[in-house]
C-alpha positions in Angstrom: 2.5 18.5 -8.4 -0.9 17.3 -6.7 0.3 16.5 -3.5 -3.2 15.1 -2.7 -2.3 12.1 -5.3 0.2 9.6 -3.6 2.9 8.3 -6.3 1.8 4.5 -6.4 2.2 2.0 -9.2 -0.1 -0.8 -9.5 1.5 -4.0 -11.1 -0.5 -7.3 -11.8 1.4 -10.8 -11.4 -0.6 -14.0 -11.9 -0.5 -14.2 -8.2 -1.0 -10.9 -6.8 -1.9 -7.3 -7.1 1.0 -5.5 -6.2 0.7 -1.7 -5.0 4.3 -0.4 -4.9 4.1 3.1 -2.8 6.9 5.0 -4.6 6.8 8.1 -2.3 9.6 8.5 0.3 7.6 10.2 2.8 3.6 9.5 3.5 3.1 12.3 6.2 0.2 14.4 5.4 -3.4 13.5 6.0 -4.3 14.4 2.2 -1.7 11.8 1.3 -3.0 9.1 3.5 -6.5 9.9 2.2 -5.2 9.6 -1.4 -3.7 6.7 -0.8 -7.0 5.0 0.7 -8.8 6.2 -2.1 -6.5 4.7 -4.7 -6.5 1.4 -2.8 -9.8 0.5 -1.3 -11.7 0.7 -4.5 -9.1 -1.8 -6.0 -10.0 -4.2 -2.7 -13.7 -3.9 -3.5 -13.5 -4.4 -7.1 -11.8 -7.4 -7.0 -13.3 -9.9 -4.0 -10.7 -12.3 -3.1 -7.9 -10.2 -3.9 -4.3 -11.3 -3.0 -2.8 -8.0 -2.5 0.9 -7.1 -1.9 2.0 -3.6 -0.7 5.6 -2.7 -1.3 7.1 -0.1 0.8 10.6 -0.4 -0.7 10.9 3.5 -1.4 9.2 4.7 2.0 11.6 6.1 4.4 9.0 7.9 6.8 5.2 7.5 7.3 2.8 8.9 9.9 1.2 6.6 12.3 -2.0 7.3 10.2 -0.5 5.2 7.6 -0.7 2.3 10.3 -4.5 3.1 10.8 -5.0 2.7 7.1 -3.3 -0.4 6.9 -5.4 -1.9 9.6 -8.5 -0.8 7.7 -7.0 -2.3 4.3 -6.3 -5.4 6.0 -10.0 -5.7 7.3 -11.6 -5.0 3.7 -9.0 -7.5 2.3 -10.0 -10.1 4.8 -13.6 -9.6 4.6 -13.4 -10.4 1.0 -11.5 -13.5 1.6 -8.4 -12.0 0.1 -5.0 -12.1 1.4 -2.4 -9.0 2.5 1.1 -9.2 2.6 3.6 -6.1 3.4 7.2 -6.0 2.0 9.8 -3.8 1.7 9.6 -2.3 4.8 13.1 -0.5 6.4 14.2 -1.0 9.6 13.2 2.0 11.1 9.6 1.7 10.2 9.8 -2.1 11.2 10.8 -1.2 14.5 7.4 0.8 15.0 5.5 -2.0 13.8 7.2 -4.3 16.4 6.8 -1.7 19.1 3.2 -1.6 18.3 2.7 -5.4 17.8 1.6 -4.8 14.3 4.5 -7.1 13.1 1.9 -10.0 14.6 -0.9 -8.7 12.9 0.5 -8.4 9.3 2.4 -10.8 7.1 5.6 -8.8 6.5 8.1 -10.0 4.0 11.5 -8.8 3.3 11.1 -8.4 -0.5 8.4 -8.9 -3.0 9.4 -12.4 -4.1 9.2 -13.8 -0.6 5.6 -12.3 -0.2 4.4 -13.5 -3.8 6.0 -17.1 -2.5 4.0 -16.8 0.6 0.6 -16.7 -1.1 1.1 -20.2 -2.7 
């Protein structure tokens, strides 16, 4: 298995592009880099993208992922799109709260709530 390739599934709905992170752990720099190289082109090729990142399967992540999320958010907003995060477990959500990133990102419990927030 190629560890440099993140297990990510991209789904398209009428309202949004949903990037589902399927790895339970995103700890390695190569995984973060691969995640970035999967998501950034998606944003660049779709100006005005409504992007939902679904973290339902993720149990652990490195602080590098938080930095990546900030870069992704900047790119989405530069293209006049919207970014929503959903499915973040309570331990990871605590990190967002401690770092005050819960004030930066639009975080929803589930995918449906994230989709509804776009309308």
